[in-house]
N, C-alpha and C positions, 0 to 999 in steps of 0.2 A: 492527414491533418483534418481537423474539423472543417466542414464546409466544402470538402473536395467533392466535385460533382460525381454522380454515378455514371458509369459507362457500361451499360448492359449489352451483352452480345458482341463485344468487340474483342480483338486480340490484345488490347491494352489492359494491363493489370493496374488498377488504381487502389492504393492502400488508403483506407478510410478508418475512422474510429468506430465504424458501425459493423455489425455482423454482415456476412455475405448477403447480398441482396439490398444493401444500403437501407435498412429499415431503422426507424427510430420511433419514439413516441410522438414525434411531430410529423406534419403532413409530408415533408420532403426532406431530402438529405442535407439541404443547405439551410435548414431552419436553425435559428438561434433563440434562446440559449440552449446549449446542449447539457442535458442532465448528466450528472456523474453516474447515475444508474445505467446510462447508455454507453459509458466508456469502459472498456475492458483493459485490465492490466495484462500485458503479454510478455513481460520480462520474466526472469528466473524467479523462483520462490524466494520470499523474503523471510528467512528463518527467524530473524530477531523479533519480528512482529507477528508471525504466523500468516503472512500474506502469501497467496498462491497465484500462479499463472491463471488467468481467466477470471479472477475476482473482479468485481466492478470497482471503480475508483471509490465509490461510496463505501464499500466494504473495507478497502485498504485504509481509507481515512479513519473509519471507525476503529479499526485495529490499532492504528497509530495512537489515536486518542486514548484508548484503553491502556496502552503501554506507558503513556505519559501521566497517568493518574498518580498522585503522590503515594498512595498505598501500594500500587504495583511497583513503583520505582524503589520504595523502601524494602519491600519483600525481595526484590531482585538483588539489591545491595547486600542485604543480610545473607541471602543464599550464597552469593559470590564470596563473601567474607568467611562464611562457615566452610566453604570448600577449598579455600586458599589460605592456609595458616600464615604464610609469609606476608601476604597482603594484609591479613588481619593484624598481625604483629606490628606492621608498619603503621597502620591506622591507629592502633592503640598507643603506639609511641608518640604519634603526633597529638593525640587527644589526652594522653597521660592519665587515662582512667579506664582500664579494663581489668 
């Protein structure tokens, strides 16, 4: 959790949002605000957006933003329709103009 104190040299493992050693761009581990450049995504790869384990949260948000652009979304819809004739047929039926 952000703001978790550092425990150096003890047997206690403390999970923080910072790399080992509890470093950040701020003077100490408990400093706020925490930059998204200092937060690392540690989940599984996000194949739909191209997000990877160990990307910063800044990078993940940028990738989401790119995927939400109207051009990108339309290109994805067209690609899906071109690769799925059944879905394309259903859409054409609804639109009555293909």
